C-alpha angles and dihedrals in degrees: 000000000000129000144148121226141164114270095222092050090049094048092050091049093049090049089058099048099037089076089069096055117105117252100189112032142132089217108075094193088072088065090061135093118223118222120198119183114198142124094018090303140099113219119199125192139171136178142178089195091258099059125032124188126184130176137170134215132185116264140170097241112203095170126012118230149122136252138168115216131190102271103215096045094043091049094051092045099051092043086069093052101060093124095051140087103233129205114205116197132168117225132210093256091062093261130132116227119208115197125187130162103323096333137084141185136195134210132182113249127220129235108285092202091062095056112105118248116249112255113250114226123198116234093215098092119052147122124226123219140160109274096230092048091049093052091044091055090053094046092050093054112025095080089064097060118116122256092199113113090203089069102045095167090062090056088080141052120259114230118202110188116199131175093274105359136068116203118193120192134184130173140165104190095270102056139009135206123204123182129179125200134177116247126206097218141349126192090208142349116260145141134222142155121244120198114250092234091059093047091050091056092045092057090053093053100043111087124221098247113138095244139100130273130199119228110202121204142179136166100299105007145055126200141188131185122209129171096329094321122113121197119191122182130189111232124235115253123233145059112293118225118267094256093186090069089061094059117092112251124209131020125341117231094210126033120176120188110204140174105257096215094048091050092048093050092047092050091046091057097044091047090064090079093036089059090053089059089040092225098098090210116161120183117222121205114183115192134150107321098340138085108202115201120189140171132185138199139158091271097052147297138262128206123189128186120207122188114238142172106239129204116181135000131352115258141193118198141133139228144183098268093210091063090053094046093050090053094047094050092065096045118095097183117114093219132026137182123241107204125198138173101180137351091259097043124090122275112235117207115202138161116265088242131026131009103262094129142011126187120192120196125182116225126233123232116253130196113222 
């Protein structure tokens, strides 16, 4: 293999694929990046067997070939060569030579035959959605995924593809996020669970152009393509919980309409003390036209009053303030509704109009 490429193009490509390399593994080949020089292009790919990322850059290919290089070292090296024209050339002793200006470097390559083949995904099954709406759906749910290894299915977001609606759900046992977005087209209705790590990398690759993207899926994998980059993720196995059964049915006894920004700022201040105690508990007292939020610790207490529009009964309850703040940070609406049935039942946060999102947060018990 021998080729010449732009250092900045190479560094950008490596930055994309390095996220798919394994960090803790007993199989060293999964820490590598595969380089394939062919057809006037250099193709780079990496995988940890759960996430696979591949991207292509233009190159002046003198001799076609393949090599697998140590991912971390290669990434750090080429990041320092962004202003150079780089020649990559494999040597007889299974090393890769990097030449630039009057300098050169060598690195030991890995066994190409041991590198896993990239999964091939059919383009027959897919749904099409606006890029910004797709990323927004992920951002409004991914923070609610579980971090508990004993519940692996909850470490991903559940995608429910309908004829004209995509519903994305995430939960961790204490809160749940549900987001609905319109889709342009779907070849079939389906549902699957995508690992949070894969979704996080997808949001970094998808640009913010106001145009559509196709999300391809098959039995065990999902794939997107964006500006020469291909991301393939293995899906999580198992039957996701029936999230609809967790949502309160019927009328709410207390509905508070509140300015989102004012609520977020009040919670941010009261959580200062909550973080000192490391319990993040914030007490909510809803009465008349006021939502009182308070927190206490050994070093002091904070009480905030937020003006609301109240429909229904007064209520005293308490929540983990971090769960509330994380929800509010992804909401762009000026006003939202806080919906309650009892002091020990979940709070359901919804927009004042429409059903784009729903956040469910379990309360914590307080001793008066």
